[in-house]
Every structure is written in C-alpha cells, then in structure tokens.
C-alpha positions as CSV (number, residue, x, y, z in Angstrom):
1,M,131.8,91.6,105.1
2,S,130.6,94.5,103.0
3,V,128.6,93.6,99.9
4,R,126.6,95.3,97.2
5,D,122.8,94.8,97.3
6,R,120.7,93.5,94.4
7,S,120.4,97.0,92.8
8,G,124.1,97.8,93.2
9,S,123.3,101.1,95.0
10,R,123.5,100.3,98.7
11,A,126.3,98.5,100.6
12,R,125.2,95.7,102.9
13,T,127.0,94.2,105.9
14,E,126.2,90.5,106.2
15,G,126.6,88.6,109.4
16,Q,125.3,85.7,111.3
17,T,121.5,85.1,111.0
18,M,120.0,86.6,114.1
19,T,116.7,87.6,115.7
20,E,116.9,91.2,116.7
21,T,116.8,91.7,120.4
22,N,116.7,94.8,122.6
23,D,119.1,95.5,125.4
24,R,116.9,93.5,127.8
25,G,117.1,90.4,125.6
26,G,113.5,90.7,124.3
27,A,112.8,89.9,120.7
28,V,111.7,92.4,118.1
29,R,108.2,91.4,117.0
30,V,105.5,92.3,114.5
31,T,102.9,94.4,116.3
32,G,100.7,95.4,113.3
33,L,99.9,94.3,109.8
34,Y,97.8,96.4,107.4
35,R,96.4,96.5,103.9
36,Y,94.7,99.3,102.0
37,P,92.3,97.7,99.4
38,I,91.6,101.0,97.7
39,K,94.7,103.2,97.3
40,S,94.7,106.2,99.7
41,C,91.5,105.1,101.5
42,R,91.1,103.6,105.0
43,G,93.2,100.6,105.8
44,Q,92.4,97.2,107.4
45,A,94.2,95.8,110.4
46,L,95.1,92.1,109.9
47,A,96.0,89.4,112.4
48,A,98.0,87.6,109.7
49,A,98.9,88.5,106.2
50,D,99.3,86.3,103.1
51,F,101.7,87.6,100.4
52,D,101.0,87.1,96.7
53,H,103.3,88.2,93.9
54,R,102.5,91.9,94.4
55,G,102.7,92.2,98.2
56,I,100.2,91.6,101.0
57,A,97.2,90.1,99.2
58,H,94.6,92.8,98.1
59,D,96.8,95.7,99.2
60,R,96.3,98.7,96.8
61,E,94.3,96.3,94.6
62,F,92.0,99.2,93.6
63,V,92.6,102.8,92.7
64,I,90.3,105.8,92.2
65,V,91.0,107.6,89.0
66,T,89.8,110.6,87.0
67,P,87.9,109.8,83.8
68,D,91.1,110.0,81.8
69,G,92.9,107.5,84.1
70,T,95.0,109.7,86.4
71,F,95.3,108.3,89.9
72,L,93.9,110.3,92.8
73,T,95.0,110.3,96.5
74,Q,94.6,112.2,99.7
75,R,97.2,114.6,98.4
76,Q,94.4,116.2,96.3
77,L,91.4,114.9,98.1
78,P,91.8,114.5,101.9
79,R,88.2,113.2,102.1
80,M,89.4,109.9,100.7
81,A,90.7,109.1,104.2
82,L,87.0,108.7,105.2
83,I,86.3,106.0,102.5
84,A,86.3,102.7,104.3
85,P,86.5,99.6,102.0
86,E,85.9,96.1,103.2
87,L,86.8,93.0,101.2
88,I,84.0,90.5,101.1
89,D,83.7,87.2,99.3
90,G,83.9,88.0,95.6
91,G,83.5,91.7,96.0
92,I,84.1,94.9,98.0
93,R,81.8,96.8,100.4
94,V,82.5,100.6,100.6
95,A,81.2,103.0,103.3
96,A,81.7,106.7,104.0
97,P,80.0,109.3,106.2
98,G,76.6,110.5,104.9
99,M,76.5,107.7,102.3
100,G,74.7,104.5,102.4
101,P,77.2,101.7,102.0
102,I,77.6,100.1,98.6
103,T,78.6,96.5,97.7
104,V,79.9,95.6,94.3
105,E,81.2,92.4,92.7
106,R,84.9,92.4,92.0
107,R,85.3,92.6,88.3
108,V,88.1,90.6,86.9
109,E,87.2,91.2,83.3
110,G,85.6,94.3,81.7
111,D,86.6,97.6,80.2
112,R,90.3,98.1,80.4
113,L,91.9,101.5,81.0
114,W,95.3,102.9,81.4
115,V,96.0,104.1,84.9
116,E,98.6,106.9,85.2
117,I,100.5,106.6,88.5
118,W,103.5,108.8,88.8
119,K,105.8,107.8,85.8
120,D,104.1,104.4,85.5
121,R,101.2,103.3,83.3
122,A,99.3,100.3,84.7
123,V,96.3,98.4,83.3
124,G,93.1,98.6,85.3
125,I,89.7,97.0,85.0
126,D,86.9,99.5,85.4
127,Q,84.6,98.4,88.2
128,G,81.4,99.8,86.8
129,D,79.0,102.7,86.8
130,G,77.4,102.0,90.2
131,I,80.6,102.4,92.4
132,A,81.8,105.2,90.1
133,A,78.6,107.2,90.8
134,W,78.8,106.5,94.5
135,L,82.4,107.7,94.8
136,S,81.8,110.7,92.5
137,A,78.9,111.8,94.8
138,F,81.1,111.5,97.9
139,L,84.2,113.2,96.5
140,G,82.4,115.9,94.5
141,L,83.9,115.2,91.1
142,P,83.7,112.5,88.4
143,V,85.8,109.5,89.2
144,R,86.0,105.8,88.3
145,L,87.2,102.8,90.4
146,A,89.8,100.5,88.7
147,R,91.2,97.2,89.8
148,M,94.6,96.2,88.6
149,A,94.3,93.6,85.8
150,E,95.5,90.2,86.9
151,D,97.7,89.8,83.9
152,H,99.4,93.1,84.3
153,V,102.9,93.4,85.8
154,R,103.8,96.7,87.4
155,Q,107.6,96.6,87.9
156,V,109.2,98.2,90.9
157,D,111.7,101.0,90.1
158,Q,114.8,99.2,88.8
159,T,117.1,101.7,90.4
160,Y,116.4,99.9,93.7
161,A,114.8,96.5,92.9
162,R,115.1,93.3,90.9
163,P,113.5,92.8,87.5
164,D,110.9,90.4,88.9
165,D,109.9,92.7,91.8
166,Q,106.4,94.1,91.3
167,T,103.6,96.0,93.1
168,G,100.0,96.9,92.9
169,F,98.7,100.5,92.9
170,S,101.2,101.6,95.7
171,D,103.2,104.7,95.1
172,G,106.1,102.5,94.1
173,Y,107.0,99.7,96.5
174,P,105.0,96.7,97.7
175,I,105.8,96.9,101.4
176,L,106.4,99.7,104.0
177,L,107.8,98.8,107.4
178,V,107.9,101.2,110.4
179,T,109.0,100.6,114.0
180,E,107.0,101.8,116.9
181,E,110.2,103.3,118.3
182,S,110.4,105.6,115.3
183,L,106.9,106.8,115.9
184,A,107.6,107.3,119.7
185,E,110.6,109.5,118.8
186,L,108.5,111.6,116.5
187,N,105.8,112.0,119.1
188,R,108.4,112.9,121.7
189,R,109.5,115.8,119.5
190,L,105.9,116.8,118.6
191,V,104.9,117.0,122.3
192,G,108.0,118.9,123.0
193,R,106.8,121.5,120.5
194,G,103.4,121.6,122.1
195,E,101.8,119.5,119.3
196,A,99.6,116.5,119.7
197,A,101.1,113.0,119.4
198,L,100.1,111.2,116.2
199,P,98.9,107.6,115.6
200,M,100.6,105.2,113.3
201,D,97.8,105.4,110.8
202,R,99.2,108.7,109.6
203,F,102.0,106.8,107.9
204,R,100.0,104.0,106.3
205,P,102.5,101.1,106.9
206,N,102.0,97.5,106.0
207,I,104.2,96.1,108.7
208,V,104.8,97.6,112.2
209,V,107.4,96.1,114.5
210,A,108.6,96.9,118.0
211,G,111.1,95.8,120.6
212,G,114.5,97.1,119.3
213,G,114.4,100.1,121.5
214,V,116.2,102.3,118.9
215,P,114.3,105.0,116.9
216,N,114.6,104.7,113.1
217,E,116.7,101.6,113.3
218,E,114.8,100.3,110.3
219,D,116.8,102.8,108.2
220,T,119.7,100.3,108.2
221,W,117.8,97.0,107.8
222,G,118.8,95.2,104.6
223,D,117.6,91.6,104.4
224,V,114.9,90.7,106.9
225,R,113.0,87.5,107.6
226,I,109.5,87.5,109.2
227,G,107.4,84.4,109.2
228,D,108.3,82.6,105.9
229,V,108.7,85.9,104.0
230,S,112.2,87.2,103.1
231,L,112.1,91.0,102.8
232,H,114.7,93.5,101.5
233,G,115.0,97.1,102.6
234,V,115.6,99.0,99.3
235,K,114.8,102.7,99.9
236,L,113.8,105.0,102.8
237,C,110.2,106.2,102.4
238,A,109.9,109.9,101.3
239,R,107.0,111.4,103.2
240,C,104.4,113.6,101.6
241,A,101.3,115.7,102.6
242,I,99.2,112.6,103.3
243,T,101.0,112.4,106.6
244,T,99.4,115.7,107.6
245,T,95.9,114.4,107.1
246,D,94.0,113.0,110.1
247,Q,92.9,109.6,108.9
248,Q,89.7,109.7,111.1
249,T,88.5,113.2,110.3
250,A,90.3,114.2,107.0
251,E,91.4,117.4,108.7
252,T,94.9,118.6,107.7
253,S,97.7,120.4,109.5
254,K,101.4,121.2,109.0
255,E,102.5,118.2,111.2
256,P,104.5,116.0,111.1
257,L,106.3,117.4,108.0
258,R,107.4,120.5,109.9
259,T,108.9,118.4,112.7
260,F,110.4,115.9,110.3
261,A,112.2,118.7,108.5
262,G,114.2,119.3,111.7
263,Y,115.6,115.7,112.0
264,R,114.7,113.4,109.1
265,K,115.7,115.5,106.1
266,F,117.7,113.7,103.5
267,P,118.8,114.8,100.0
268,R,115.6,113.3,98.5
269,G,113.2,114.7,101.1
270,V,112.1,113.9,104.6
271,M,112.1,110.1,105.2
272,F,110.3,107.9,107.7
273,G,110.0,104.1,107.4
274,Q,111.6,101.6,105.0
275,N,110.3,100.6,101.6
276,M,110.8,96.9,101.0
277,T,110.6,94.2,98.4
278,F,110.3,90.5,99.0
279,D,111.4,87.2,97.4
280,A,108.3,85.1,97.1
281,P,104.7,84.6,98.3
282,G,104.4,83.5,102.0
283,S,102.8,84.6,105.2
284,M,103.4,86.3,108.5
285,A,101.4,87.1,111.6
286,V,101.3,89.6,114.4
287,G,103.6,88.3,117.1
288,D,106.2,86.9,114.7
289,T,109.8,87.6,115.5
290,V,111.9,89.8,113.2
291,A,115.3,88.4,112.0
292,V,117.6,91.0,110.5
293,M,120.0,89.2,108.2
294,S,122.0,92.1,106.9
295,R,122.3,95.9,107.3
296,V,122.9,98.7,104.9
297,D,125.3,101.7,105.2
298,L,123.0,104.7,106.0
299,A,125.5,107.0,104.4
300,L,124.6,105.5,101.0
301,V,120.8,105.7,101.4
C-alpha cells in the first residue's frame, strides 16, 4: 500500500520484508563503509561500522573553521582533500604532503565556539593552538579545528526527518548511501565522452552497496535494514563542486558535474546517492546483506 513517510513529503510503498536480489538471485551486499573524521578531509575505509546517535561513530566529528567559526570545505580549499586524519586512542593524528604529522589529544572540554554550517549553528570545542597552527600553515590561511561538543544536538532538517534525528558536522544528513551500479553508469557515460572513469571517493559516501544490477536504484529506497541498523532514505543527495576534486591530488576539473547535468538533473540540482537517517545505534559490516523494506515514489523526490 502507499503510505506517507515520517516527514509527510514522500510516498512510500510497503511490502513484504525482503533482501534485495539481482536477476541472477544474488544478494545486494555492503561493499564499502567509510567515515571522515575531519569534515571535507580524507576518509577512512572500515571493515565494520558502529553507529552512535549522530551516525557512524566519529564521522565528521571535527571541522576546520575560520577564526570567526565559519566552516571550510574543499569547495573553497581543494587542498583539504590531502589532509589525512587518523583516529588513535584518545586523540587524532593528522598528516599532509610536505608537513610532519601531528598528533593531538581529543579535547572534550575547552573553549567553546559557534560553528556556522549552512543555516545551522553548532557548538564546537576548540582543539588548541598546536593543530590550528599546523592546519593554517598547510592551508595558507588562519584556521581552527573544532570538535562537536558532546552535549550539543544538531537536528537534521525537519522538512525530511524526525525531531530526534541528528548529525555531526555533515552537510546535513548523517548517512550517504551510493550503489556501485550508479557509479558504473556514470563512468560508462564519462568514458563515452572521452573522459576518465572516476573512483567512488569523489562522492564521499558512508555506505557503498552492490548487487542490484540497476543504476541509481537507491533513489527509490525508503526503509532499509543493514546489520542491526534500520535506515531511512529521506532525500537524494545534491552534488556540488567537491565531486570535481581529485581526492588524491586535489586537482579540479569540470567532471562529473557536466555529465550529471545531462541525466541526473532534478529541480533542486544534480543528484547522486541517497541521504539517510536511522533509528538507533547499532552496527553493520562489509558483506552484510541489504534488506529494502519499502520504496518511495521518485516523482515526489
């Protein structure tokens, strides 16, 4: 039957609980899990992911900001792609080309600052002068590193989510899911135009799945179960200039946005991947099967 979703904005069709299978009877499975400890910096591949109240644990836990608290990303500073954070016990180690790595203790208490992120204001804990000087030297302008305060709640856009859905320093949603089939379709089109195929890291997903055999099928996924985590597709992901930045070299180009404009253009922009919320903390692992519990009407997305 057709039902309204939790935000009242997308119609869902519910059916029998099922594990998605392709036309050969193979299951759809998780092929990649990723977190990005510092927003807009290099990600970390995970064999398994634990979810806390904000999403995958430690995802977008930190953000680089201007001295007045405005968030910075690869949109303004493509070199941020070269900053490689690594979470260690009680702290974070950060490396970048031409810089000696720096290790700092994770500050849970300290100077508080307002972080401006799009239309939101979040509370961050300043992580100190040492890491600020290191990042400023690499990026070529004065910046600070902030960690989201543990007692702060950043609510997900209520147009699409429930009152208790929250996120860290993501652009707006705790989880981004993309299928390998969607990337393969993009690359087929890119190669057909004489352009190079692109890796998945251009799109900075949290969950990558494969096996359905249909490109962009995730557009219609409503309620999804992976491991012991119940996810909800709430909004297609509008893609920005970060997708044009090579995540290994920080070089920029016009692709894939130019190609997306030819086949993934929606009223709110070019879309690729599904933003998701989730019910409660849990865990999932690479190799887990994907159970799609309901679908949404793409015409209403």
